C-alpha positions in Angstrom: 0.0 0.0 0.0 1.4 3.4 -1.0 0.5 6.8 0.5 0.5 9.8 -1.8 1.6 13.3 -0.7 -0.6 16.3 -0.5 0.8 17.6 -3.8 -0.5 14.7 -5.8 -4.2 14.0 -5.9 -5.0 17.3 -4.0 -3.5 19.5 -6.8 -7.0 20.7 -7.6 -6.7 23.0 -4.6 -3.9 24.9 -6.4 -6.1 25.1 -9.6 -8.9 26.7 -7.6 -6.4 29.3 -6.2 -5.1 30.1 -9.7 -8.7 30.6 -10.9 -9.4 33.0 -8.1 -6.1 34.7 -8.8 -7.1 35.2 -12.5 -10.5 36.5 -11.5 -8.8 39.0 -9.2 -6.4 40.1 -11.9 -9.4 40.6 -14.3 -11.3 42.7 -11.8 -8.2 44.7 -11.0 -7.8 45.5 -14.7 -11.4 46.4 -15.0 -11.1 48.8 -12.0 -8.0 50.4 -13.5 -9.4 50.8 -17.1 -13.1 51.1 -16.4 -13.6 48.5 -19.2 -15.1 45.1 -19.1 -12.2 43.8 -21.1 -9.2 44.9 -23.1 -10.1 42.6 -26.0 -13.3 42.3 -28.0 -13.3 38.5 -27.1 -13.8 39.4 -23.5 -16.9 41.5 -24.2 -19.1 38.5 -24.7 -22.2 38.6 -26.9 -22.3 42.4 -27.2 -18.9 42.7 -28.9 -20.6 43.0 -32.4 -22.8 45.9 -31.1 -19.7 47.5 -29.6 -17.9 47.4 -32.9 -20.8 49.0 -34.7 -21.0 51.8 -32.1 -17.3 52.4 -32.4 -17.5 52.6 -36.2 -20.4 55.1 -35.9 -18.4 57.3 -33.5 -15.3 57.1 -35.8 -17.4 58.3 -38.7 -18.8 61.2 -36.7 -15.3 62.2 -35.7 -14.3 62.2 -39.4 -17.3 64.3 -40.3 -16.3 66.7 -37.5 -12.8 67.1 -38.9 -14.3 67.8 -42.3 -16.6 70.4 -40.9 -13.8 72.1 -39.0 -11.7 72.4 -42.2 -14.8 73.5 -44.2 -15.7 76.2 -41.7 -12.2 77.5 -41.8 -12.3 77.8 -45.6 -15.7 79.3 -45.6 -14.7 81.9 -43.0 -11.7 82.9 -45.1 -13.9 83.0 -48.3 -16.5 85.1 -46.5 -13.8 87.6 -45.4 -12.7 87.9 -49.0 -16.3 88.4 -50.2 -16.9 91.1 -47.7 -13.6 92.7 -48.6 -14.6 92.7 -52.3 -18.0 94.2 -51.5 -16.2 96.9 -49.6 -13.9 97.6 -52.5 -16.9 98.1 -54.8 -18.5 100.5 -52.4 -15.3 102.4 -51.9 -14.6 102.9 -55.6 -18.3 103.7 -56.3 -18.1 106.5 -53.7 -14.8 107.7 -55.1 -16.2 107.9 -58.6 -19.2 109.8 -57.3 -17.4 112.3 -55.1 -13.9 112.7 -56.4 -12.7 116.0 -57.8 -12.0 116.4 -61.5 -8.5 117.7 -60.9 -5.9 115.7 -62.8 -2.5 114.9 -61.4 0.7 114.7 -63.5 -0.2 111.2 -64.6 -3.6 112.4 -66.0 -5.7 110.8 -63.2 -8.1 112.1 -60.5 -7.9 111.3 -56.8 -10.8 108.8 -57.3 -8.7 106.9 -59.9 -5.7 106.8 -57.6 -8.0 105.2 -55.0 -9.2 102.8 -57.6 -5.6 101.6 -58.3 -5.1 100.7 -54.7 -8.5 99.1 -54.4 -7.9 97.0 -57.6 -4.6 95.6 -56.3 -6.4 94.8 -53.0 -9.2 93.0 -54.8 -6.8 90.9 -56.9 -4.9 89.9 -53.7 -8.2 88.9 -52.1 -9.2 86.7 -55.0 -5.9 84.9 -54.6 -6.7 84.1 -51.0 -5.6 80.8 -49.6 -6.8 78.6 -46.8 -3.8 76.4 -45.9 -2.4 75.3 -49.3 -5.7 75.7 -51.1 -6.5 78.7 -53.4 -10.2 79.3 -52.8 -11.2 81.1 -56.0 -9.4 78.9 -58.6 -12.1 76.3 -59.0 -10.7 72.8 -59.1 -7.1 74.1 -59.7 -6.7 74.5 -55.9 -2.9 74.7 -56.2 -2.9 77.5 -58.7 -3.5 81.2 -58.1 -6.8 82.5 -59.4 -5.4 85.5 -61.4 -2.2 87.1 -62.6 -1.0 90.0 -60.6 -2.8 93.4 -60.7 0.2 95.1 -62.3 0.3 92.5 -65.1 -3.5 92.8 -65.7 -3.2 96.6 -66.2 0.2 97.0 -67.8 0.8 93.6 -69.4 4.3 92.1 -70.0 7.1 92.7 -72.5 5.2 90.5 -75.0 1.6 90.6 -73.8 -0.8 93.5 -73.9 -2.6 94.4 -70.7 -5.8 96.3 -70.2 -4.3 99.8 -70.6 -3.0 98.9 -74.1 -6.3 97.4 -75.1 -8.2 100.5 -73.9 -5.9 102.8 -76.0 -6.3 100.6 -79.1 -10.1 100.5 -78.7 -10.2 104.3 -78.3 -8.4 104.8 -81.6 -10.8 102.3 -83.3 -13.9 104.0 -81.8 -12.9 107.6 -82.6 -11.7 106.8 -86.1 -9.1 108.6 -88.1 -11.0 111.9 -88.2 -12.4 111.9 -84.7 -16.0 111.4 -85.9 -16.8 108.2 -84.1 -16.7 106.3 -87.4 -19.5 108.4 -88.8 -19.7 110.6 -91.9 -21.8 113.8 -92.4 -22.4 114.8 -96.0 -24.8 115.7 -98.7 -25.7 113.1 -101.4 -24.5 114.1 -104.9 -26.5 116.8 -106.6 -28.4 117.8 -103.5 -28.1 121.0 -101.4 -30.7 120.5 -98.8 -30.1 117.0 -97.6 -27.9 116.0 -94.7 -26.8 112.4 -94.6 -25.3 110.7 -91.5 -23.8 107.2 -92.1 -21.9 104.6 -90.2 -18.9 103.0 -91.8 -19.9 99.3 -91.3 -17.4 98.5 -88.6 -18.3 97.3 -85.1 -16.7 100.5 -83.7 -17.7 104.0 -82.9 -21.1 105.6 -82.7 -24.2 103.8 -83.9 -27.3 105.5 -85.2 -30.3 104.8 -83.1 -33.0 107.2 -84.1 -33.7 110.8 -85.1 -36.4 113.1 -83.6 -37.2 116.4 -85.4 -39.5 119.4 -85.0 -37.9 121.2 -87.9 -40.6 122.9 -90.0 -40.9 121.4 -93.5 -38.1 118.9 -93.0 -38.3 115.2 -94.1 -36.4 112.8 -91.8 -35.5 109.3 -92.7 -34.9 107.0 -89.7 -31.6 105.0 -89.6 -31.9 102.0 -92.0 -29.7 99.8 -94.1 -26.4 97.9 -93.6 -24.5 99.9 -92.6 -27.1 102.2 -91.2 -27.6 105.8 -92.5 -30.1 108.5 -91.8 -31.0 111.7 -93.7 -32.6 115.1 -93.0 -34.0 117.0 -96.0 -34.9 120.6 -95.2 -36.8 120.9 -98.5 -37.8 124.4 -99.7 -38.8 125.9 -96.3 -36.4 127.0 -93.7 -37.0 125.8 -90.1 -38.3 128.3 -87.6 -36.3 129.8 -84.8 -36.4 127.3 -81.9 -37.1 124.3 -84.0 -35.0 121.2 -82.9 -33.5 118.1 -84.2 -32.1 115.3 -82.0 -29.8 112.5 -83.1 -29.7 109.5 -80.8 -26.7 107.2 -80.8 -25.7 103.9 -79.2 -22.2 103.9 -77.7 -19.8 100.9 -77.6 -20.7 100.0 -74.0 -24.4 99.8 -74.8 -25.4 103.2 -73.3 -27.0 105.9 -75.3 -26.3 109.6 -75.9 -27.7 112.3 -78.1 -26.9 115.4 -79.9 -29.7 118.0 -79.9 -29.4 121.0 -82.1 -31.7 124.1 -82.2 -32.3 126.3 -85.2 -31.6 129.9 -84.4 -31.4 133.3 -86.0 -28.8 134.5 -83.5 -25.4 135.1 -85.1 -23.1 133.8 -83.9 -25.3 130.9 -82.8 -25.1 129.8 -79.2 -23.7 126.4 -78.2 -25.9 123.6 -79.4 -27.5 125.7 -82.2 -27.2 126.1 -85.9 -27.8 129.3 -87.9 -30.8 129.6 -90.1 -29.4 130.8 -93.4 -30.8 132.8 -96.3 -32.3 129.6 -97.8 -32.4 125.9 -97.0 -29.2 125.2 -98.8 -27.3 127.6 -96.5 -29.2 126.3 -93.5 -28.2 122.8 -94.5 -24.5 123.8 -94.7 -24.8 125.3 -91.2 -26.6 122.2 -89.8 -23.8 120.0 -91.2 -21.0 122.1 -89.8 -22.6 122.2 -86.4 -23.5 118.5 -86.4 -19.9 117.6 -87.4 -18.5 119.7 -84.6 -21.0 118.2 -82.1 -20.2 114.6 -83.2 -16.4 115.3 -82.7 -17.2 116.6 -79.2 -19.3 113.5 -78.4 -16.5 111.3 -79.8 -14.0 113.0 -77.5 -16.2 112.8 -74.3 -18.8 110.1 -73.8 -17.5 107.9 -76.6 -14.0 107.8 -74.9 -15.5 106.6 -71.6 -17.8 104.1 -73.3 -14.9 102.8 -75.4 -12.9 102.2 -72.3 -15.8 100.3 -70.7 -16.2 98.2 -73.8 -12.5 97.4 -73.9 -12.5 96.3 -70.2 -15.4 94.0 -70.9 -13.6 92.5 -73.9 -10.5 91.9 -71.7 -12.2 90.5 -68.6 -15.0 88.6 -70.4 -13.4 86.3 -73.0 -15.4 85.4 -76.1 -14.9 82.7 -78.7 -14.1 84.0 -82.2 -14.2 82.4 -85.6 -12.3 84.4 -88.1 -13.0 83.4 -91.7 -10.7 83.7 -94.6 -11.2 86.5 -97.2 -13.2 85.0 -100.1 -14.7 86.4 -103.3 -18.3 86.2 -104.7 -19.5 84.6 -107.9 -19.7 87.9 -109.8 -17.8 88.9 -113.0 -15.2 90.0 -112.1 -15.2 88.4 -108.7 -15.2 90.8 -105.7 -15.0 90.2 -101.9 -18.2 89.0 -100.4 -20.2 91.5 -98.3 -23.3 91.5 -96.1 -25.4 91.9 -99.3 -24.0 88.8 -101.0 -26.7 86.2 -101.6 -26.4 82.7 -100.2 -27.1 81.2 -103.6 -27.2 82.5 -107.1 -26.0 82.0 -110.7 -22.6 82.8 -112.0 -22.1 86.5 -112.7 -24.1 87.6 -109.7 -23.2 88.8 -106.2 -23.7 85.4 -104.6 -21.5 82.8 -103.0 -19.1 80.9 -105.3 -20.8 77.7 -104.1 -24.5 78.1 -103.3 -26.5 76.7 -100.4 -29.5 74.6 -101.5 -32.8 73.8 -99.9 -32.3 71.1 -97.3 -28.7 72.1 -96.4 -28.0 72.9 -92.8 -25.5 75.0 -90.8 -25.2 73.9 -87.2 -24.2 76.5 -84.6 -23.4 75.1 -81.1 -25.6 72.1 -81.8 -28.5 74.1 -83.2 -29.2 73.6 -86.9 -30.2 76.4 -89.3 -32.1 74.8 -92.2 -32.2 76.3 -95.7 -35.5 76.3 -97.5 -36.6 77.5 -100.9 -38.9 80.2 -99.5 -41.1 81.1 -96.5 -38.4 80.6 -93.9 -39.5 80.7 -90.2 -37.8 80.1 -86.9 -34.3 78.7 -87.4 -34.7 78.6 -91.2 -33.2 80.7 -94.0 -34.3 81.1 -97.6 -31.6 80.2 -100.0 -32.0 83.6 -101.5 -31.2 85.4 -98.2 -28.1 87.4 -97.8 -24.9 86.8 -95.8 -25.9 89.5 -93.4 -29.2 87.6 -92.7 -27.2 84.5 -92.0 -24.8 86.3 -89.6 -27.7 87.7 -87.7 -29.3 84.2 -87.4 -25.9 82.8 -86.1 -25.7 85.7 -83.6 -29.2 84.9 -82.4 -28.4 81.3 -81.8 -25.0 81.9 -80.2 -26.4 84.6 -77.9 -23.4 86.9 -78.5 -23.3 90.5 -77.5 -20.7 91.2 -80.2 -22.4 91.2 -83.6 -20.7 89.3 -86.4 -19.0 91.4 -89.0 -17.7 91.1 -92.5 -14.9 93.2 -94.0 -12.9 92.8 -97.2 -14.5 89.5 -97.8 -13.8 88.0 -94.4 -16.4 87.1 -91.8 -15.8 87.3 -88.1 -18.2 85.4 -85.8 -18.3 85.7 -82.0 -19.8 83.4 -79.3 -21.6 84.3 -76.1 -19.7 85.6 -73.1 -17.4 82.8 -71.8 -18.9 80.2 -74.2 -17.3 78.2 -76.9 -18.5 78.5 -80.5 -18.7 75.7 -83.0 -20.0 75.8 -86.6 -20.4 73.1 -89.2 -22.5 72.5 -92.3 -23.9 69.6 -94.3 -22.6 71.6 -97.4 -18.9 72.0 -96.5 -18.2 73.6 -99.9 -20.8 76.4 -99.4 -19.5 77.0 -95.9 -16.1 77.2 -97.4 -17.4 79.8 -99.8 -18.1 81.9 -96.7 -14.4 81.5 -95.8 -15.1 79.2 -92.9 -13.8 75.7 -92.6 -16.2 72.9 -91.8 -16.3 71.7 -88.1 -14.6 74.8 -86.8 -14.6 75.3 -83.0 -13.3 78.3 -81.0 -12.7 78.6 -77.3 -13.1 81.9 -75.3 -10.3 84.4 -75.5 -10.0 88.2 -74.8 -11.1 90.3 -77.7 -9.0 93.2 -79.0 -9.0 95.5 -82.0 -7.6 94.0 -85.2 -4.7 96.1 -86.2 -2.6 98.1 -86.5 -3.7 100.5 -87.8 -6.4 100.7 -85.2 -8.2 103.9 -86.3 -9.4 102.1 -89.5 -9.8 98.7 -88.0 -12.8 96.7 -89.1 -13.2 93.9 -86.6 -12.4 92.5 -83.1 -10.0 89.6 -83.1 -9.2 87.0 -80.4 -6.1 87.7 -78.4 -3.7 84.8 -77.9 -1.7 83.8 -74.8 1.4 85.0 -76.7 0.2 88.6 -77.4 -2.5 89.2 -74.7 -2.7 88.8 -71.0 -5.2 86.1 -69.9 -6.1 87.4 -66.5 -7.8 84.4 -65.0 -5.5 81.5 -64.4 -7.7 79.1 -62.4 -9.8 76.2 -63.6 -12.6 77.0 -66.0 -14.2 73.7 -66.8 -17.9 72.8 -67.2 -20.4 72.9 -64.3 -21.1 75.4 -61.6 -18.3 77.2 -59.7 -19.8 76.0 -56.4 -19.5 72.3 -57.6 -15.7 72.6 -57.9 -15.3 71.9 -54.2 -17.5 69.4 -52.4 -17.4 68.3 -48.8 -19.4 65.4 -47.2 -20.5 66.5 -43.8 -22.9 63.7 -43.1 -23.8 60.2 -44.5 -26.3 61.8 -46.9 -25.3 65.5 -46.9 -22.7 67.1 -49.2 -21.9 70.8 -49.2 -20.7 72.7 -52.3 -18.4 75.6 -51.6 -16.1 76.1 -54.7 -15.6 79.5 -56.3 -14.0 80.9 -59.5 -12.6 84.4 -59.7 -14.1 84.7 -63.2 -17.7 84.4 -61.9 -19.9 87.2 -63.1 -20.0 89.1 -59.8 -16.2 89.1 -59.3 -15.4 89.7 -63.0 -17.8 92.6 -63.2 -16.3 94.2 -60.1 -12.8 93.8 -61.3 -13.4 95.1 -64.8 -15.1 98.3 -63.6 -12.5 99.0 -60.9 -9.7 98.2 -63.4 -11.0 100.5 -66.1 -11.3 103.4 -63.7 -7.8 102.8 -62.5 -6.3 102.3 -66.0 -7.7 105.3 -68.0 -5.5 108.4 -68.2 -6.6 111.8 -69.6 -4.6 114.5 -71.2 -5.0 117.6 -69.0 -4.5 119.9 -71.9 -7.5 118.5 -73.7 -10.4 121.0 -73.5 -12.8 118.0 -73.1 -10.7 116.4 -70.3 -13.3 117.2 -67.5 -16.1 115.7 -69.6 -14.1 112.6 -70.4 -13.4 112.0 -66.7 -17.0 112.8 -65.7 -18.4 110.4 -68.3 -16.1 107.6 -67.1 -16.8 108.2 -63.4 -20.6 108.2 -64.1 -20.4 104.9 -65.9 -18.2 103.2 -63.3 -20.5 104.4 -60.5 -23.6 103.2 -62.3 -22.0 99.8 -63.1 -20.9 99.2 -59.5 -24.5 99.7 -58.3 -26.6 96.4 -58.1 -27.7 95.3 -61.6 -31.0 93.5 -62.2 -30.6 89.9 -63.4 -26.9 89.9 -62.6 -25.0 87.8 -60.0 -24.0 89.9 -57.0 -21.3 89.3 -54.4 -24.1 89.1 -51.9 -25.6 86.1 -53.8 -22.3 84.2 -53.3 -22.2 85.2 -49.7 -25.8 83.8 -49.3 -24.7 80.5 -50.9 -21.7 80.2 -48.6 -24.0 81.1 -45.6 -26.3 78.2 -46.7 -23.3 75.9 -46.8 -22.3 76.9 -43.2 -25.8 76.6 -42.0 -26.1 73.0 -43.4 -22.7 72.1 -41.9 -23.7 73.5 -38.5 -27.0 71.6 -38.5 -25.2 68.4 -39.4 -22.6 68.9 -36.8 -25.1 69.7 -34.0 -27.0 66.5 -34.9 -23.9 64.5 -35.0 -22.8 65.8 -31.5 -26.1 64.5 -30.1 -25.7 61.1 -31.9 -22.2 60.8 -30.7 -23.2 61.4 -27.1 -25.9 58.7 -27.3 -23.5 56.3 -29.0 -20.8 56.8 -26.4 -23.4 56.2 -23.6 -24.5 53.0 -25.2 -20.9 51.9 -25.8 -20.0 52.6 -22.2 -22.9 50.4 -21.1 -21.4 47.6 -23.2 -17.7 48.1 -22.6 -17.8 49.9 -19.2 -18.1 48.6 -15.7 -19.6 49.7 -12.4 -16.5 50.4 -10.4 -18.3 50.1 -7.0 -19.5 46.7 -8.0 -16.0 45.7 -9.2 -14.4 46.9 -5.9 -16.9 44.9 -3.9 -16.1 41.8 -6.0 -12.4 42.4 -5.5 -12.8 42.5 -1.7 -14.9 39.3 -1.7 -12.3 37.6 -3.9 -9.4 38.8 -1.7 -11.2 37.2 1.3 -11.8 33.9 -0.5 -8.2 33.9 -1.8 -6.8 34.6 1.7 -8.8 31.7 3.1 -7.7 29.4 0.3 -4.1 30.3 0.9 -4.4 29.6 4.6 -6.2 26.3 4.0 -3.7 25.2 1.4 -0.8 26.2 3.6 -2.2 24.0 6.4 -2.7 21.1 4.1 0.8 21.3 2.6 2.2 21.2 6.2 0.3 18.0 7.1 2.6 14.8 7.2 2.1 11.1 8.3 4.5 11.7 11.2 1.9 13.8 12.9 -0.4 10.8 13.1 2.1 8.1 14.2 2.1 7.2 18.0 5.0 8.3 20.0 6.8 5.2 21.4 
């Protein structure tokens, strides 16, 4: 018979102690960490729920980081927008209140203010938030514009705004300072005064004539190019009778020359002398009208010309310039607006005719040729080139009418839009000087020259010879959509911007033109020039109906911030609830854990004592003492 020691069959006592020890270690860890377990395995059946809650909280934290970055960018953008709005107000007030005194550079104090304001506006449009340019669209790593100095003065090889204004001024005034108008009498007439345009897109354009001249016959402006006439007939006008010529200026504004018949000699300003007969009166009318047109050309026209040049510079337009071609006449001559779209040899028609059923497609919209009775987007095959150009302009939506000069057609697209033209009859389109499937992209417009004072069209500037002021991204889609942030599972916020948006561009071009124009102080019309420019700048910087305003962009950004704040507030509440639920799964009641630890410590102490006693028991203690 063998007798085992205590450490043999009674080893289960040690196992119990180890289990109690492990429980004590677990409870001590729970008390220190506040968690049920440091591993998901130790969380039991709720571990899947805990994982889901942690993923939700992690997502909310990510959205929170996005919202923080977004709010920072929007705050910087809003500061810029407010600064731009202040620039517009500042320059508008300067244009309204500045004195007309010219400095040695030929500018007023208001224009000096505009120079500083323009540089400030350009700097603000190149604002960054971190490493991101806010007004460059998707080109977030590229400045939105060239420098203010480059815009105004250009570079060694590229023309800036100042040069384009000077070239446009020459083109609009013409070689004789008459605003590209002529005043004359038709051959063999002594009582008729004719006023005619020269057919170019420049200068003064006849709008209408109003007359109270006794016995006079007035023909309203008609034809291509337009002309008007006043025939005094056989009866002299009466003292005080008036005639008023209304003109459209290059910037779209209107002005007028009103002349009064008088018997006072010398006649006062704005009057023409009634002569001994209508022939003498006609000569006096023509002399006074010529002088008045030259004055208008050197005052309001100068200001309107500068505004038009700034619009051409800041608002790029697609241009298709056709080759010079001849008609089907004998001998051939350059085509003109009067050239027919079809006709026999020996007539003023295209060298290759359009036929019924042919089409010309402009930006995806077809113009269909019919034999007669054209309606809508149709043309009769017997219509003229001028009618075709007008139809193309209507479809493209351009503000710069198409022109034809010396047999070459120039077509323009709408502001900032591409222009494409193709035809089912490529040969007939070629007879217009235009290659089939021609596409043009927007570019700044400038006067075709030199010489500029006899120029006949606007041409597209190239990156080689003209400053392209906007250097950011200009792709399809809205400017806001160029930057998108997801601030919630189902909520995205658009907050992109482009410096060439209408509100920013319009502000820049009006501040820039006011800053760029200089006036010769020795010119007797200097004060009127400056006044006309200041009035236009002030009017343009006032809110315009149907036009994007800086306040509109501010409202869109405010909407983005509001949506972001609402999402963030909601996520804060959701995060709080998720953390509470997660704590109920992963957390412990520390009072309960402490109580369990005390109970385990007592049990463990008792086990240690019992085990110790057992391990000290031997057979010798039970043998009798002999």
